[in-house]
FIDREN-760738 format. One line per 2 residues: for each residue x, y, z of N, C-alpha, C, CB. Coordinates in nm, 2 decimals, always signed. Each point is the difference from the previous one (the first is absolute). Glycine has a CB too. Example, Ala and Ser with C-alpha at 12.3 -4.5 7.8 and 13.67 -1.06 7.14 Angstrom:
+1.32,-0.57,+0.78,-0.09,+0.12,+0.00,+0.09,+0.12,+0.00,-0.19,-0.12,+0.12  +0.15,+0.23,-0.19,+0.09,+0.11,+0.00,-0.08,+0.11,+0.08,+0.12,-0.06,-0.22
REM end
This chain:
-3.61,-2.89,-2.21,-0.13,+0.06,+0.06,-0.02,+0.08,-0.16,+0.05,+0.04,+0.32  -0.19,-0.02,-0.39,-0.06,+0.06,-0.10,-0.07,+0.11,+0.03,-0.01,-0.19,-0.10
+0.08,+0.33,+0.09,-0.07,+0.11,+0.06,-0.09,+0.03,-0.12,+0.19,+0.11,+0.17  -0.30,-0.10,-0.15,-0.13,+0.10,-0.13,-0.03,+0.10,+0.01,-0.12,-0.13,-0.01
+0.15,+0.19,+0.14,-0.04,+0.13,+0.02,-0.04,+0.10,-0.09,+0.11,-0.06,+0.16  +0.01,+0.12,-0.22,-0.01,+0.08,-0.10,-0.11,-0.04,-0.12,+0.24,+0.04,+0.07
-0.29,-0.15,-0.13,-0.03,-0.04,-0.10,-0.15,-0.03,+0.05,+0.25,-0.08,-0.11  -0.27,+0.08,+0.27,-0.11,+0.00,+0.06,-0.05,+0.09,-0.01,+0.05,-0.13,+0.10
-0.01,+0.27,-0.03,+0.00,+0.09,+0.00,-0.06,+0.07,-0.09,+0.13,-0.05,+0.11  -0.04,+0.06,-0.23,-0.06,+0.07,-0.16,-0.15,-0.05,+0.00,+0.24,-0.02,-0.16
-0.27,-0.09,+0.17,-0.16,-0.11,-0.06,-0.06,+0.07,+0.10,+0.04,-0.28,-0.10  -0.03,+0.29,+0.28,-0.05,+0.09,+0.10,-0.05,+0.15,-0.09,+0.18,-0.12,+0.20
-0.07,+0.15,-0.21,-0.03,+0.16,-0.05,-0.10,+0.03,-0.11,+0.23,+0.03,+0.06  -0.21,-0.13,-0.16,-0.06,+0.01,-0.13,-0.17,-0.03,+0.03,+0.25,-0.07,-0.13
-0.26,-0.02,+0.21,-0.15,+0.00,+0.07,-0.03,+0.09,+0.06,+0.00,-0.18,+0.01  +0.08,+0.26,+0.11,-0.06,+0.10,+0.10,-0.05,+0.10,-0.15,+0.19,-0.02,+0.30
-0.09,+0.04,-0.41,-0.05,+0.14,-0.07,-0.09,-0.06,-0.11,+0.22,+0.18,+0.03  -0.21,-0.24,-0.08,-0.10,-0.07,-0.15,-0.13,-0.06,+0.04,+0.22,-0.09,-0.12
-0.19,+0.02,+0.23,-0.15,-0.11,+0.05,-0.07,+0.09,+0.11,+0.13,-0.29,-0.02  -0.04,+0.35,+0.12,-0.07,+0.10,+0.08,-0.01,+0.08,+0.00,+0.01,-0.07,+0.08
+0.09,+0.16,-0.18,-0.07,+0.12,-0.05,+0.06,+0.12,+0.13,-0.24,-0.15,-0.14  +0.34,+0.11,+0.17,+0.07,+0.11,+0.13,+0.13,+0.05,-0.09,-0.07,-0.13,+0.27
+0.10,+0.28,-0.25,+0.11,+0.04,-0.05,+0.12,+0.00,+0.08,-0.15,+0.10,-0.12  +0.25,-0.21,+0.10,+0.08,+0.01,+0.18,+0.09,+0.13,+0.00,+0.04,-0.28,+0.04
-0.02,+0.34,-0.16,+0.09,+0.11,+0.00,-0.05,+0.12,+0.07,+0.09,-0.09,-0.20  -0.22,+0.08,+0.22,-0.08,+0.13,+0.08,-0.07,-0.11,+0.11,-0.09,+0.22,-0.24
+0.13,-0.30,+0.30,-0.04,-0.07,+0.14,+0.10,+0.05,+0.10,-0.09,-0.22,-0.11  +0.01,+0.25,+0.24,+0.10,-0.01,+0.12,+0.05,-0.13,+0.04,-0.11,+0.18,+0.09
+0.27,-0.21,-0.09,+0.03,-0.11,-0.01,+0.09,+0.01,+0.14,-0.03,-0.04,-0.28  -0.03,-0.13,+0.37,+0.11,-0.01,+0.09,+0.03,-0.16,+0.02,-0.08,+0.24,+0.12
+0.22,-0.25,-0.09,+0.05,-0.08,+0.02,+0.04,-0.07,+0.16,+0.05,+0.11,-0.24  -0.10,-0.18,+0.35,+0.07,-0.07,+0.06,+0.10,-0.12,+0.01,-0.14,+0.11,+0.03
+0.23,-0.09,+0.03,+0.14,-0.12,-0.02,+0.10,+0.04,-0.13,-0.17,-0.22,+0.09  +0.22,+0.32,-0.14,+0.02,+0.06,-0.13,+0.15,-0.06,-0.03,-0.15,+0.24,+0.03
+0.21,-0.25,+0.08,+0.17,+0.03,+0.02,+0.05,+0.06,-0.14,+0.06,-0.23,+0.17  +0.00,+0.18,-0.26,+0.09,+0.08,-0.11,-0.11,+0.07,-0.10,+0.22,-0.18,+0.01
-0.37,+0.07,+0.01,-0.06,+0.03,-0.16,+0.01,-0.05,-0.07,+0.00,+0.14,+0.01  +0.15,-0.24,-0.06,+0.02,-0.09,-0.12,-0.10,-0.12,-0.06,+0.23,+0.05,+0.08
-0.28,-0.06,+0.06,-0.09,-0.11,-0.04,-0.09,+0.00,-0.11,+0.02,-0.04,+0.20  -0.11,+0.11,-0.19,-0.14,+0.01,-0.08,-0.03,+0.13,+0.02,-0.10,-0.23,+0.03
+0.14,+0.31,+0.08,-0.07,+0.15,+0.01,+0.01,+0.07,-0.13,+0.07,+0.02,+0.25  +0.07,-0.01,-0.33,+0.01,+0.10,-0.06,-0.04,-0.03,-0.12,+0.14,+0.08,+0.12
-0.18,-0.20,-0.16,-0.12,-0.05,-0.11,-0.14,+0.06,+0.01,+0.12,-0.21,+0.00  -0.16,+0.18,+0.13,-0.14,+0.02,+0.05,-0.03,+0.16,-0.01,+0.03,-0.20,+0.17
+0.07,+0.28,-0.09,-0.02,+0.12,+0.03,+0.08,+0.12,-0.14,-0.01,-0.10,+0.32  +0.04,+0.02,-0.43,+0.08,+0.08,-0.07,-0.11,+0.11,-0.08,+0.20,-0.19,-0.02
-0.12,+0.33,+0.04,-0.06,+0.10,-0.05,-0.11,+0.05,+0.09,+0.06,-0.08,-0.21  -0.05,+0.05,+0.32,-0.13,+0.02,+0.11,+0.07,+0.15,+0.07,-0.10,-0.32,+0.07
+0.00,+0.41,-0.07,+0.02,+0.09,+0.07,+0.00,+0.04,+0.13,-0.04,+0.01,-0.16  -0.03,-0.08,+0.24,-0.02,+0.03,+0.13,+0.01,-0.19,+0.07,-0.19,+0.30,-0.05
+0.34,-0.33,+0.12,+0.00,-0.08,+0.01,+0.09,-0.03,+0.17,-0.05,+0.00,-0.29  -0.02,-0.06,+0.37,+0.04,-0.02,+0.14,+0.09,-0.12,+0.01,-0.21,+0.09,+0.08
+0.35,-0.10,+0.02,+0.03,-0.12,+0.00,+0.05,-0.04,+0.12,+0.01,+0.01,-0.20  -0.09,-0.11,+0.28,+0.11,-0.03,+0.12,+0.06,-0.09,+0.01,-0.09,+0.09,+0.09
+0.23,-0.10,+0.01,+0.10,-0.10,+0.01,+0.04,+0.04,+0.13,+0.08,-0.05,-0.24  -0.06,-0.08,+0.33,+0.04,+0.04,+0.13,+0.18,+0.00,+0.02,-0.26,-0.09,+0.09
+0.35,+0.03,-0.23,+0.11,-0.05,+0.07,+0.08,+0.14,-0.08,-0.02,-0.33,+0.05  +0.10,+0.42,+0.02,+0.06,+0.16,-0.08,+0.07,-0.08,-0.09,+0.05,+0.21,+0.20
+0.05,-0.33,-0.18,+0.07,-0.03,-0.10,-0.03,+0.00,-0.14,+0.07,-0.09,+0.16  -0.19,+0.09,-0.22,-0.10,-0.03,-0.13,-0.01,+0.15,-0.01,-0.17,-0.25,+0.03
+0.18,+0.39,+0.06,-0.06,+0.08,-0.06,+0.08,+0.08,-0.14,-0.11,-0.01,+0.25  +0.22,+0.01,-0.23,+0.06,+0.06,-0.13,-0.01,-0.04,-0.12,+0.13,+0.05,+0.13
-0.17,-0.18,-0.11,-0.06,-0.07,-0.20,-0.10,+0.03,+0.02,+0.07,-0.20,-0.09  -0.18,+0.16,+0.20,-0.13,+0.06,-0.04,+0.02,+0.18,-0.03,-0.13,-0.21,+0.17
+0.16,+0.25,-0.12,+0.01,+0.13,-0.04,+0.05,+0.04,-0.17,+0.05,+0.02,+0.28  +0.08,-0.10,-0.27,+0.04,+0.03,-0.17,-0.14,-0.07,-0.10,+0.31,-0.05,+0.04
-0.35,-0.07,+0.00,-0.09,-0.08,-0.10,-0.17,+0.11,+0.04,+0.16,-0.34,+0.02  -0.18,+0.43,+0.04,-0.11,+0.06,+0.04,+0.05,+0.19,+0.00,-0.11,-0.26,+0.16
+0.14,+0.30,-0.21,+0.05,+0.12,+0.05,-0.10,+0.11,+0.02,+0.19,-0.07,-0.10  -0.28,+0.07,+0.03,-0.13,+0.07,+0.06,-0.09,-0.06,+0.09,+0.01,+0.08,-0.19
-0.01,-0.19,+0.24,-0.10,-0.06,+0.07,+0.05,+0.04,+0.18,-0.06,-0.23,-0.24  -0.08,+0.22,+0.34,+0.03,+0.05,+0.10,+0.03,-0.17,+0.06,-0.16,+0.29,+0.00
+0.26,-0.27,+0.07,+0.08,-0.13,+0.08,+0.02,+0.00,+0.12,+0.09,-0.02,-0.16  -0.17,-0.08,+0.22,-0.01,-0.01,+0.18,+0.08,-0.07,+0.02,-0.20,+0.01,+0.07
+0.32,-0.01,+0.06,+0.03,-0.14,+0.07,-0.04,-0.01,+0.09,+0.14,-0.02,-0.07  -0.24,-0.05,+0.04,-0.05,-0.03,+0.14,-0.07,-0.15,+0.00,-0.03,+0.26,+0.05
-0.01,-0.30,+0.02,-0.08,-0.15,+0.03,-0.13,+0.03,-0.07,+0.12,-0.07,+0.24  -0.14,+0.02,-0.37,-0.09,-0.04,-0.05,-0.15,-0.06,+0.08,+0.20,-0.01,-0.15
-0.18,-0.07,+0.22,-0.14,-0.06,+0.07,-0.03,+0.14,+0.10,+0.06,-0.31,+0.01  +0.05,+0.34,+0.09,-0.05,+0.10,+0.10,-0.09,+0.16,-0.10,+0.24,-0.11,+0.20
-0.15,+0.12,-0.31,-0.07,+0.15,-0.05,-0.09,-0.06,-0.05,+0.16,+0.17,-0.08  -0.22,-0.28,-0.01,-0.12,-0.02,-0.03,-0.11,-0.01,+0.09,+0.12,-0.08,-0.15
-0.06,+0.00,+0.27,-0.12,+0.01,+0.09,-0.04,+0.11,+0.09,+0.05,-0.21,-0.01  +0.05,+0.30,+0.01,-0.04,+0.14,+0.04,-0.05,+0.09,-0.05,+0.12,-0.03,+0.08
-0.18,+0.00,-0.20,-0.09,+0.08,-0.09,-0.14,-0.05,+0.01,+0.20,+0.04,-0.15  -0.25,+0.13,+0.16,-0.15,-0.04,+0.02,-0.07,+0.09,-0.02,+0.02,-0.14,+0.14
-0.11,+0.10,-0.28,-0.09,+0.10,-0.04,-0.07,+0.08,+0.03,+0.03,-0.10,-0.06  -0.06,+0.11,+0.19,-0.05,+0.15,+0.08,+0.13,+0.10,+0.02,-0.20,-0.14,+0.16
+0.30,+0.10,-0.18,+0.08,+0.10,-0.02,+0.00,+0.12,-0.08,+0.08,-0.17,+0.06  -0.08,+0.30,-0.03,+0.03,+0.08,-0.13,+0.05,+0.03,-0.08,-0.04,+0.01,+0.06
+0.20,-0.08,-0.04,+0.10,-0.02,-0.05,+0.01,-0.11,-0.11,+0.08,+0.11,+0.20  -0.17,-0.19,-0.17,+0.00,-0.13,-0.05,-0.01,-0.01,-0.15,-0.10,-0.05,+0.21
+0.18,-0.03,-0.28,+0.02,-0.02,-0.13,-0.03,-0.11,-0.02,+0.14,+0.13,-0.02  -0.22,-0.18,-0.10,-0.04,-0.12,-0.07,+0.08,+0.00,-0.12,-0.23,+0.00,+0.09
+0.24,-0.15,-0.15,+0.05,-0.01,-0.10,-0.06,-0.10,-0.09,+0.19,+0.09,+0.12  -0.17,-0.08,-0.27,-0.07,-0.07,-0.11,+0.06,-0.10,-0.02,-0.08,+0.17,-0.10
+0.21,-0.18,+0.11,+0.07,-0.15,+0.00,+0.07,+0.00,+0.15,+0.06,-0.02,-0.29  -0.05,-0.12,+0.34,+0.08,-0.05,+0.10,+0.06,-0.14,-0.01,-0.13,+0.14,+0.13
+0.28,-0.12,-0.17,+0.05,-0.10,+0.01,+0.05,-0.07,+0.14,+0.03,+0.10,-0.21  +0.00,-0.20,+0.25,+0.00,-0.05,+0.10,+0.11,-0.14,-0.01,-0.25,+0.12,+0.05
+0.43,-0.04,-0.06,+0.05,-0.15,-0.07,+0.08,-0.04,+0.15,+0.06,+0.06,-0.34  -0.13,-0.12,+0.44,+0.06,-0.05,+0.15,+0.07,-0.09,-0.03,-0.17,+0.05,+0.14
+0.25,-0.09,-0.07,+0.12,-0.07,+0.02,-0.11,-0.16,-0.03,+0.21,+0.19,+0.21  -0.11,-0.28,-0.23,-0.08,-0.13,+0.01,+0.00,-0.11,+0.16,+0.06,+0.02,-0.29
-0.17,-0.05,+0.31,+0.04,-0.07,+0.13,-0.05,+0.07,+0.13,+0.21,-0.09,-0.12  -0.12,+0.08,+0.23,+0.04,+0.07,+0.09,+0.05,+0.07,+0.02,-0.04,-0.09,+0.04
+0.01,+0.28,+0.01,+0.15,+0.08,+0.03,-0.06,+0.07,+0.09,+0.13,+0.04,-0.21  -0.04,-0.03,+0.36,-0.03,+0.06,+0.10,-0.12,-0.08,+0.07,+0.11,+0.21,-0.10
-0.18,-0.11,+0.12,-0.15,-0.03,+0.07,-0.08,-0.04,-0.11,+0.01,+0.17,+0.17  -0.02,-0.18,-0.31,-0.09,+0.02,-0.10,+0.03,-0.12,-0.09,-0.02,+0.26,+0.02
-0.12,-0.28,-0.10,+0.03,-0.15,-0.09,-0.07,+0.06,-0.13,+0.00,-0.23,+0.20  +0.10,+0.19,-0.29,-0.07,+0.05,-0.17,-0.08,+0.13,+0.03,-0.05,-0.26,-0.11
-0.08,+0.26,+0.05,-0.06,+0.16,+0.01,-0.11,-0.01,+0.09,+0.06,+0.08,-0.24  -0.05,-0.19,+0.33,-0.13,-0.03,+0.09,-0.03,+0.10,+0.08,+0.05,-0.22,+0.01
+0.04,+0.32,+0.05,-0.03,+0.09,+0.06,-0.04,+0.15,-0.04,+0.13,-0.15,+0.11  -0.08,+0.19,-0.22,-0.01,+0.11,-0.08,-0.16,+0.01,-0.08,+0.28,-0.01,-0.02
-0.35,-0.12,-0.03,-0.09,-0.03,-0.08,-0.11,+0.05,+0.08,+0.11,-0.19,-0.12  -0.09,+0.17,+0.25,-0.12,+0.03,+0.12,-0.03,+0.14,-0.01,+0.06,-0.17,+0.17
+0.05,+0.24,-0.22,+0.00,+0.16,+0.04,-0.02,+0.07,-0.11,+0.14,-0.02,+0.17  -0.15,-0.06,-0.31,+0.06,+0.10,-0.12,-0.11,+0.10,-0.06,+0.17,-0.18,-0.06
-0.30,+0.13,+0.09,-0.11,+0.09,+0.00,+0.05,+0.14,+0.00,-0.14,-0.17,+0.11  +0.22,+0.20,+0.01,+0.01,+0.16,+0.04,+0.15,+0.07,-0.08,-0.14,-0.05,+0.28
+0.18,-0.08,-0.41,+0.09,+0.07,-0.11,-0.06,+0.02,-0.10,+0.18,-0.09,+0.06  -0.31,+0.05,-0.08,-0.04,+0.00,-0.16,-0.10,+0.07,-0.05,+0.07,-0.19,+0.00
-0.09,+0.24,-0.12,-0.09,+0.08,-0.05,-0.13,-0.07,+0.02,+0.17,+0.09,-0.15  -0.29,+0.00,+0.07,-0.12,-0.08,-0.02,-0.03,-0.11,-0.09,-0.06,+0.19,+0.05
+0.14,-0.15,-0.16,+0.06,-0.09,-0.12,+0.15,-0.05,+0.01,-0.16,+0.15,-0.15  +0.17,-0.24,+0.16,+0.18,-0.05,-0.01,+0.04,-0.11,-0.02,+0.04,+0.10,+0.13
+0.08,-0.12,-0.13,+0.08,-0.12,-0.05,+0.07,-0.04,+0.11,+0.01,+0.06,-0.22  -0.05,-0.19,+0.26,+0.12,-0.01,+0.12,+0.11,-0.14,-0.05,-0.19,+0.11,+0.25
+0.27,-0.10,-0.25,+0.12,-0.10,-0.05,+0.08,-0.11,+0.14,+0.06,+0.24,-0.23  -0.10,-0.34,+0.25,+0.08,-0.08,+0.12,+0.05,-0.11,-0.09,-0.15,+0.05,+0.24
+0.25,-0.12,-0.10,+0.08,-0.10,-0.06,-0.08,-0.10,+0.10,+0.27,+0.13,-0.09  -0.28,-0.25,+0.01,-0.08,-0.15,+0.02,+0.12,-0.10,+0.02,-0.23,+0.04,-0.18
+0.21,-0.11,+0.31,+0.12,-0.11,-0.04,-0.15,-0.14,+0.07,+0.37,+0.16,+0.07  -0.37,-0.22,-0.24,-0.09,-0.11,-0.02,+0.04,-0.11,+0.11,-0.04,+0.06,-0.26
+0.16,-0.09,+0.26,+0.04,-0.11,+0.06,+0.17,+0.02,+0.06,-0.20,-0.14,-0.16  +0.24,+0.15,+0.31,+0.09,+0.03,+0.07,+0.14,-0.06,-0.07,-0.18,+0.02,+0.19
+0.28,+0.01,-0.20,+0.14,-0.04,-0.08,+0.08,-0.07,+0.13,+0.01,+0.22,-0.21  -0.07,-0.20,+0.31,+0.10,-0.03,+0.12,-0.07,-0.10,+0.11,+0.12,+0.24,-0.02
-0.11,-0.33,+0.06,-0.07,-0.09,+0.16,+0.01,+0.10,+0.13,+0.11,-0.26,-0.08  -0.14,+0.38,+0.08,+0.02,+0.04,+0.06,-0.15,+0.02,+0.12,+0.22,+0.07,-0.19
-0.21,-0.08,+0.29,-0.15,-0.06,+0.08,-0.07,+0.12,+0.06,+0.09,-0.24,+0.07  -0.01,+0.34,-0.02,-0.08,+0.09,+0.04,-0.06,+0.08,-0.15,+0.14,+0.01,+0.25
-0.09,+0.01,-0.36,-0.04,+0.06,-0.10,-0.13,-0.08,-0.04,+0.25,+0.09,-0.05  -0.21,-0.17,+0.00,-0.12,-0.16,-0.01,-0.12,+0.04,+0.08,+0.19,-0.21,+0.00
-0.19,+0.23,+0.16,-0.11,+0.06,+0.07,-0.08,+0.10,+0.00,+0.11,-0.09,+0.09  -0.02,+0.21,-0.10,-0.07,+0.12,-0.04,-0.06,-0.04,-0.13,+0.16,+0.18,+0.13
-0.09,-0.22,-0.24,-0.09,-0.01,-0.12,-0.11,-0.07,+0.03,+0.18,+0.01,-0.13  -0.22,-0.09,+0.19,-0.09,-0.11,+0.04,-0.13,+0.10,+0.05,+0.19,-0.22,+0.08
-0.17,+0.27,+0.01,-0.07,+0.10,+0.10,-0.04,+0.12,-0.10,+0.15,-0.07,+0.23  -0.05,+0.12,-0.35,-0.06,+0.11,-0.07,-0.10,-0.08,-0.10,+0.23,+0.19,+0.01
-0.18,-0.29,-0.07,-0.12,-0.04,-0.11,-0.11,-0.14,+0.07,+0.21,+0.07,-0.25  -0.19,-0.05,+0.34,-0.07,-0.06,+0.15,-0.03,-0.12,-0.07,-0.13,+0.21,+0.16
+0.24,-0.28,-0.10,+0.03,-0.13,-0.01,-0.02,-0.09,-0.15,-0.05,+0.03,+0.26  +0.10,+0.03,-0.33,-0.01,-0.09,-0.13,+0.08,-0.16,-0.01,+0.00,+0.26,-0.12
+0.11,-0.28,+0.21,-0.02,-0.13,+0.03,+0.10,-0.12,-0.08,-0.23,+0.10,+0.05  +0.25,-0.05,-0.17,+0.05,-0.14,-0.09,+0.15,+0.00,+0.09,-0.13,+0.04,-0.31
+0.15,-0.20,+0.28,+0.16,-0.03,+0.05,+0.12,+0.07,-0.08,-0.08,-0.25,+0.07  -0.01,+0.32,-0.21,+0.16,+0.08,-0.02,+0.03,+0.13,+0.00,+0.02,-0.15,-0.11
-0.15,+0.20,+0.17,+0.00,+0.13,+0.07,-0.06,+0.09,-0.16,+0.25,-0.03,+0.24  -0.30,-0.02,-0.30,-0.03,+0.08,-0.15,-0.16,+0.04,+0.02,+0.20,-0.17,-0.17
-0.18,+0.31,+0.12,-0.10,+0.09,+0.02,-0.06,+0.00,-0.13,+0.09,+0.13,+0.17  -0.22,-0.17,-0.20,-0.03,+0.03,-0.13,-0.05,+0.11,-0.02,-0.02,-0.18,-0.02
-0.03,+0.25,-0.14,-0.03,+0.14,+0.00,-0.16,+0.02,+0.06,+0.18,+0.02,-0.21  -0.26,-0.10,+0.17,-0.12,+0.01,+0.05,+0.00,+0.04,+0.14,-0.05,-0.15,-0.15
+0.10,+0.08,+0.28,+0.06,+0.05,+0.14,+0.05,+0.12,-0.02,+0.05,-0.22,+0.08  +0.03,+0.24,-0.13,+0.07,+0.17,-0.03,-0.06,+0.10,+0.01,+0.11,-0.08,-0.14
-0.21,+0.06,+0.01,-0.11,+0.12,-0.04,-0.07,+0.01,+0.07,+0.00,-0.01,-0.18  -0.06,-0.13,+0.26,-0.10,+0.02,+0.08,+0.02,+0.09,+0.14,-0.06,-0.23,-0.10
+0.19,+0.22,+0.15,+0.04,+0.04,+0.14,+0.06,+0.15,-0.03,+0.06,-0.26,+0.13  +0.01,+0.27,-0.24,+0.02,+0.15,-0.01,-0.13,+0.12,-0.07,+0.27,-0.11,-0.02
-0.40,+0.01,-0.03,-0.10,+0.08,-0.02,-0.10,+0.04,+0.14,+0.04,-0.11,-0.24  -0.03,-0.02,+0.33,-0.06,+0.03,+0.12,+0.08,+0.13,+0.08,-0.08,-0.27,+0.01
+0.21,+0.26,-0.02,+0.07,+0.10,+0.08,-0.02,+0.16,-0.05,+0.16,-0.20,+0.05  -0.18,+0.19,-0.19,+0.00,+0.17,-0.07,-0.15,+0.01,+0.02,+0.20,+0.02,-0.23
-0.30,-0.11,+0.24,-0.16,+0.03,-0.02,-0.01,+0.01,+0.18,-0.11,-0.17,-0.28  +0.19,+0.15,+0.36,-0.05,+0.04,+0.14,+0.05,+0.16,+0.03,+0.02,-0.28,+0.10
+0.09,+0.31,-0.23,+0.05,+0.11,+0.04,-0.10,+0.10,-0.14,+0.30,-0.11,+0.16  -0.38,+0.06,-0.19,-0.07,+0.10,-0.10,+0.02,+0.03,-0.14,-0.01,+0.07,+0.19
+0.11,-0.20,-0.20,+0.03,+0.00,-0.15,-0.06,-0.11,-0.06,+0.19,+0.10,+0.04  -0.22,-0.12,-0.19,-0.02,-0.11,-0.06,+0.10,+0.03,-0.14,-0.27,-0.05,+0.13
+0.30,-0.09,-0.11,+0.05,-0.05,-0.16,-0.05,-0.01,-0.09,+0.07,-0.09,+0.07  -0.04,+0.18,-0.18,-0.10,+0.03,-0.11,+0.07,-0.08,-0.09,-0.11,+0.24,+0.04
+0.26,-0.30,-0.06,+0.07,-0.08,-0.12,+0.14,-0.03,+0.08,-0.12,+0.14,-0.24  +0.16,-0.25,+0.20,+0.11,-0.03,+0.02,+0.13,-0.05,-0.10,-0.16,-0.02,+0.17
+0.28,-0.01,-0.14,+0.11,-0.07,-0.09,+0.04,-0.08,+0.10,+0.07,+0.17,-0.18  +0.02,-0.28,+0.13,+0.05,-0.11,+0.11,+0.12,-0.03,-0.09,-0.24,-0.12,+0.13
+0.38,+0.13,-0.11,+0.09,-0.04,-0.11,+0.14,-0.07,+0.13,-0.09,+0.25,-0.26  +0.15,-0.30,+0.16,+0.11,-0.04,+0.08,+0.09,+0.12,+0.00,-0.01,-0.26,-0.05
+0.11,+0.25,+0.15,+0.11,+0.12,+0.01,+0.12,-0.08,+0.00,-0.14,+0.18,+0.12  +0.16,-0.32,-0.06,+0.13,-0.04,+0.05,-0.05,-0.15,-0.01,+0.11,+0.21,+0.17
-0.03,-0.32,-0.18,+0.05,-0.12,+0.00,+0.11,-0.03,-0.05,-0.18,-0.05,+0.02  +0.20,-0.13,+0.08,+0.17,+0.02,+0.00,-0.10,-0.22,+0.04,+0.24,+0.38,+0.16
-0.11,-0.42,-0.21,-0.01,-0.15,-0.03,-0.15,-0.06,+0.01,+0.24,-0.01,+0.08  -0.34,+0.07,-0.19,-0.11,-0.05,-0.02,-0.11,+0.06,+0.10,+0.13,-0.19,-0.11
-0.09,+0.26,+0.19,-0.09,+0.03,+0.09,-0.07,+0.17,+0.01,+0.14,-0.20,+0.11  -0.22,+0.19,-0.15,-0.04,+0.14,-0.05,-0.05,+0.09,+0.14,-0.07,-0.10,-0.26
+0.20,+0.13,+0.33,-0.11,+0.04,+0.15,-0.03,+0.16,+0.01,+0.11,-0.20,+0.17  -0.08,+0.31,-0.29,-0.02,+0.15,+0.08,-0.06,+0.03,-0.15,+0.24,+0.07,+0.21
-0.37,+0.03,-0.20,-0.08,-0.02,-0.06,-0.02,+0.19,+0.03,-0.08,-0.33,+0.00  +0.03,+0.40,-0.11,-0.10,+0.14,+0.01,-0.11,-0.04,+0.02,+0.11,+0.15,-0.14
-0.20,-0.09,+0.23,-0.14,+0.05,-0.03,-0.02,+0.11,-0.04,-0.05,-0.12,+0.13  +0.01,+0.19,-0.20,-0.09,+0.14,-0.05,-0.12,+0.01,+0.02,+0.12,+0.02,-0.14
-0.16,+0.06,+0.21,-0.11,+0.00,+0.03,-0.11,+0.14,-0.03,+0.13,-0.16,+0.15  -0.21,+0.18,-0.24,-0.10,+0.11,-0.02,-0.06,+0.00,+0.11,-0.05,-0.01,-0.21
+0.05,+0.12,+0.27,-0.11,+0.03,+0.14,-0.09,+0.11,-0.06,+0.19,-0.03,+0.24  -0.29,+0.02,-0.15,-0.13,+0.17,+0.01,-0.01,-0.02,+0.13,-0.20,+0.04,-0.22
+0.19,+0.08,+0.32,-0.04,+0.00,+0.11,-0.18,+0.00,-0.03,+0.25,+0.13,+0.12  -0.29,-0.21,+0.00,-0.17,-0.01,-0.02,-0.05,+0.13,+0.09,-0.04,-0.30,-0.02
-0.07,+0.33,-0.07,-0.08,+0.14,+0.07,-0.06,-0.05,+0.14,-0.08,+0.11,-0.24
REM end
């Protein structure tokens, strides 16, 4: 396996700051599914003053706090927490950059980012950056996983279950547009590959709320 996460995140952070003109160090930052924060979070949120990290498994808490001693850390279900947020709540907090580093495939009752993405509007500021994981091609022949993907991407259908970028961006654009969010720009970059299969990508989106 070739893990390119750190190089990819360095590139994306440069895009966010140099091309999109955000100052990440002064952004309100949120990550769901943080685990220990070692994969890319330390690079993405380096020098950030306002960081909130969510991780469901308590065994990662000590390492997560060691990596981010000044962050707000919640040991909780990222999807349940995000779906409970409401923009109408007087205590609601919105975030300038949201990273959703969900597990690959199916986990519990969930699949990839397919559930949380439909409520992400409740987490985002009016102008924001959203970083999500994309699996263009499953790395296993798991029929339930493939069936859920087929439904989410509206019957993409090829025998190898490959979803091209045109279909990916069209699907996420519609989901976000339905929540009142416009995609103003994006970057799509490989995060991981193995045995010539580039199965894991980052999709980084510059978003603006529609008036």
